[in-house]
N, C-alpha and C positions, 0 to 999 in steps of 0.2 A: 301532220307534223313532219318537219324536215329530218332527214337522216343525219346523224352525227358523223363528223369526219373522224378519221383515224386518230388524229391529234387530240380531238375532244374525248374520244373513247379512252385513250391512254391517260389523259389528264384526269378523267373521272375515276379511273381505276386507281391511280396514285392517290387521289384525295380521299377515297373511301378506305384505303388500306391503313392498317396500324403500323406497318413497316416503315422504316426510314430509308432503307437501301433497296434498290431494284436492279435486277439483272436485265439485260436486253432480252434474254430468253423468256422472261416473264410475260412478254407481250407477243410471242410468236404465234399464238392462236388467233390473234386479231388480224394479222397481215403478214406479208413476206418480210424477209430480213432487211432488204433495202428500204422498203416503205417504213418499217418501224424505225430504222436509223434516221431517216429524214424527219419523221415526226418527233423523235427524241431530240434531234438537233434544234428543231424549232422551239421546243419547250425549254431547252437550255438558253436559247437566245432571249426568250421572253422572261426568263428568270423563275420559271416554275419548278425546275429541277437543276441540279448541279452535277456535272460529270466529275467523278472522283477517281476514275480508273477506266481501263479498257473494258467496256461493256457494263460498267458500274455507275449507277446514278443515285443521287440522294435527294430527298425532299428539300425544298427550299422555301424560305419565307423572306419577306422584305424587311430589311433593317430599318427601324424607325428613324434613326439618326441620319444615315447616309442615303437611304432609299435604294440601296443595292441588295441583291439577293445574298442570303447567308444560309448556312445549314439549319434546318428546322429541328434537328435532334436536340433534346433537352441538354445532354452533356456534350454537345458539339462534336468535334472531329473524333474524339476518343470513342464515343458511342457508335459513330458511323463506321470507324475502322473495325471495331469488334463485330458489329453486325455484318460487315462485308466479309470478314473471315468466316463467320458462321454460314453465310449464304453461299460462299465458295467451297464449303465443306473442308476447310483447313483447320486441323486440330492444333490448338496452341495452349500454352500454359502461361500463367501470370509471371511477369519478370520479377526479379528480386526487389527492384525499386518500387514496383506497384504493391507487392506484398508488405514491404516495410511501411509504406505510407498508409495502407488500409488498416494495418494492425496497430498503428500509432508509434512504432519504433522510430520512425523518421517523420519530420515535419516538412521535408522537402517534397514539393509537388512535382511529379514527373512531367516534363515539358512536352516531349513528343510522345505520340502513341507508339508503344513498342509491343512486340510479341516474341515469344520464344517458341519456335516450332517444335511439335512433337517429333519423335524419331521415325514415324512411319514415312515411307518414301514420298508420298504426295505432298505432305505438309513440309517436309524438310527441303524439298526441291522447289517450293513455291517461290516465284521471283517476280510476280506482278507488282507494279507500282500503284500504290493507293495514296493519293495526296489531295489536298485542298489548299489553295493559295500557297503559303509558305510552310504548311504543315505536311509531314510525310510519315507514313507508317514505316517504322524501322524494325528490322530483324535483329534480335539480340541473341548472342550465343554465350551463355554464362557458364 
């Protein structure tokens, strides 16, 4: 049996995982930094994963209507953004708009994914951009 390529190994690892978000460092045991980068770039071109930030990738699936790749997460970009913050170990709190919507006080659905950083130094100084198409994760200071 032929040995699988690095791209195939990464794709297999992504398909088997329950996660929706992957860091580039998740694959560092498979090969070197540059090789992993090339394999991830190929998977993005093929529509198997979507790049949502620097070193952040999300599972993708094909849209039945357009045939283009889209986020595979059940709750879309909001779920990917939350999981990205957790994977990057950024502590955050729910924003006021999210709390009001979830408790039923407001019927207005928050459009953008937002987060309120905790006061610890790492979370408060977090400035990485996480986005997908025209959606962006926004920092809120309430």
